[in-house]
C-alpha positions as CSV (number, residue, x, y, z in Angstrom):
1,X,22.7,38.1,-2.8
2,X,19.1,38.9,-1.9
3,X,18.0,38.5,-5.5
4,X,19.6,35.0,-5.7
5,X,17.8,33.9,-2.6
6,X,14.5,35.4,-3.9
7,X,15.0,33.6,-7.2
8,X,15.7,30.3,-5.4
9,X,12.5,30.7,-3.2
10,X,10.4,31.5,-6.3
11,X,11.8,28.4,-8.2
12,X,11.1,26.2,-5.2
13,X,7.5,27.5,-4.9
14,X,6.9,26.9,-8.6
15,X,8.3,23.3,-8.5
16,X,6.2,22.5,-5.4
17,X,3.0,23.9,-7.1
18,X,3.7,21.9,-10.3
19,X,4.1,18.7,-8.3
20,X,0.9,19.4,-6.4
21,X,-1.0,20.0,-9.6
22,X,0.4,16.9,-11.3
23,X,-0.7,14.6,-8.4
24,X,-4.3,15.6,-9.0
25,X,-4.3,15.2,-12.8
26,X,-5.2,11.6,-12.8
27,X,-9.0,11.9,-12.5
28,X,-11.6,9.6,-14.0
29,X,-12.5,10.4,-17.6
30,X,-15.9,11.6,-18.7
31,X,-16.7,8.2,-20.2
32,X,-16.3,6.5,-16.8
33,X,-12.8,5.1,-17.2
34,X,-10.7,5.2,-14.0
35,X,-7.3,6.9,-14.1
36,X,-4.5,6.4,-11.5
37,X,-1.0,7.7,-11.1
38,X,1.6,5.2,-12.3
39,X,3.7,3.6,-9.6
40,X,6.5,1.5,-11.2
41,X,4.2,0.9,-14.2
42,X,0.5,0.5,-14.6
43,X,-1.5,-2.2,-12.6
44,X,-3.2,-5.0,-14.4
45,X,-6.2,-3.9,-16.5
46,X,-4.7,-0.4,-17.1
47,X,-2.6,1.1,-19.9
48,X,-0.4,4.2,-20.0
49,X,-2.2,7.2,-21.4
50,X,-0.4,10.5,-21.1
51,X,1.0,10.8,-17.5
52,X,-1.7,8.4,-16.0
53,X,-2.7,4.8,-16.1
54,X,-6.2,4.5,-17.7
55,X,-8.4,1.5,-17.3
56,X,-9.3,-0.5,-20.4
57,X,-13.0,-0.5,-19.5
58,X,-15.4,1.9,-17.8
59,X,-16.0,1.6,-14.0
60,X,-19.1,-0.3,-13.0
61,X,-22.0,1.8,-11.8
62,X,-22.3,2.3,-8.0
63,X,-24.2,-0.4,-6.1
64,X,-25.7,2.2,-3.8
65,X,-28.8,2.7,-5.9
66,X,-31.9,1.3,-4.3
67,X,-34.0,-1.0,-6.5
68,X,-37.7,-0.5,-6.1
69,X,-40.2,-3.3,-6.8
70,X,-43.6,-2.8,-8.4
71,X,-46.8,-2.6,-6.2
72,X,-47.8,-6.0,-4.8
73,X,-44.2,-7.3,-4.7
74,X,-41.3,-7.2,-2.2
75,X,-37.6,-7.4,-2.6
76,X,-36.0,-10.8,-1.7
77,X,-32.4,-11.6,-2.3
78,X,-32.1,-8.9,-4.9
79,X,-35.2,-9.8,-6.9
80,X,-38.9,-8.8,-6.7
81,X,-41.3,-11.6,-5.6
82,X,-45.0,-11.5,-5.0
83,X,-46.2,-10.8,-1.5
84,X,-47.4,-13.8,0.4
């Protein structure tokens, strides 16, 4: 009886671990394509690849980079203009 309970507990632990690992498997690819877990199919712009939905194109670069202007100019509305 104790062996049966121990086997059931071990099986439950293994299944829970597998599900936890599977939820983290949809990570962005090295070439910058986003990957998400499918929920009733893939969203628009994504296709099924393995167990994840992968975007058709790479993600756009982050807009957090600061653009610097050459000496003698200032940034105005995203472009560099001469100082007045």
